[in-house]
C-alpha positions as CSV (number, residue, x, y, z in Angstrom):
1,X,0.0,0.0,0.0
2,X,1.2,3.5,-0.9
3,X,-0.3,6.4,1.1
4,X,-0.2,10.2,1.0
5,X,-2.6,12.8,2.4
6,X,-5.1,12.6,-0.4
7,X,-4.6,9.2,-2.2
8,X,-3.6,5.7,-1.5
9,X,-2.9,2.8,-3.8
10,X,-3.5,-0.9,-3.2
11,X,-2.3,-3.8,-5.2
12,X,-5.0,-5.9,-6.8
13,X,-4.7,-8.9,-9.2
14,X,-5.1,-6.5,-12.1
15,X,-2.4,-4.1,-10.9
16,X,-2.4,-1.1,-8.6
17,X,-5.6,0.9,-7.9
18,X,-5.2,4.5,-6.7
19,X,-8.0,5.8,-4.6
20,X,-8.8,9.5,-4.1
21,X,-9.6,9.6,-0.4
22,X,-11.2,13.1,-0.8
23,X,-14.1,11.4,-2.6
24,X,-14.6,8.9,0.3
25,X,-14.8,10.6,3.8
26,X,-14.6,7.4,5.8
27,X,-11.3,6.5,4.1
28,X,-10.0,10.1,4.6
29,X,-10.3,9.9,8.4
30,X,-9.0,6.3,8.6
31,X,-5.6,5.5,10.0
32,X,-3.1,3.3,8.1
33,X,-4.0,0.1,9.9
34,X,-7.7,0.6,9.0
35,X,-6.9,1.3,5.4
36,X,-4.7,-1.8,5.2
37,X,-7.5,-4.0,6.6
38,X,-9.5,-4.5,3.4
39,X,-11.0,-7.5,1.6
40,X,-11.8,-7.8,-2.1
41,X,-14.9,-9.7,-3.2
42,X,-15.5,-11.1,-6.7
43,X,-12.8,-8.8,-8.0
44,X,-15.5,-6.1,-7.9
45,X,-16.0,-4.9,-4.3
46,X,-13.5,-3.6,-1.7
47,X,-14.6,-3.7,1.9
48,X,-13.0,-2.0,4.8
49,X,-14.7,-3.7,7.8
50,X,-13.2,-1.4,10.4
51,X,-14.8,1.5,8.6
52,X,-18.1,-0.1,7.6
53,X,-17.2,0.9,4.0
54,X,-17.8,-0.9,0.8
55,X,-16.9,0.5,-2.6
56,X,-17.0,-1.0,-6.1
57,X,-13.8,-1.0,-8.0
58,X,-15.6,0.4,-10.9
59,X,-16.8,3.3,-8.8
60,X,-13.3,4.0,-7.7
61,X,-11.9,3.8,-11.2
62,X,-14.6,6.2,-12.5
63,X,-13.8,8.5,-9.5
64,X,-17.5,8.5,-8.5
65,X,-17.7,10.0,-5.0
66,X,-19.4,8.5,-2.0
67,X,-23.1,8.8,-1.9
68,X,-23.1,9.0,1.9
69,X,-24.9,12.0,3.2
70,X,-23.2,14.5,5.5
71,X,-25.7,13.5,8.2
72,X,-24.8,9.8,7.9
73,X,-21.1,10.5,8.0
74,X,-21.3,12.7,11.1
75,X,-23.4,10.1,12.9
76,X,-20.9,7.4,12.0
77,X,-18.0,9.7,13.0
78,X,-19.6,10.3,16.4
79,X,-20.1,6.6,17.1
80,X,-16.4,6.1,16.1
81,X,-15.2,8.6,18.7
82,X,-17.0,6.9,21.6
């Protein structure tokens, strides 16, 4: 995994996949351990169980941002801080 303040790359079977964390708030607030804890399903979905986040590889490649509402994100963030 390669990580900087706005993107990180993970190695998949088809090669590296760079993810713009600015498009996915839960990934943006994650620490390195949480980002490293991911699973790939059917070569189509990446799940980060520690973050309760699932994204399609297609969504990432097309740079489609998260559809999570600000209210939902804040609620999740508050639960995370407890």
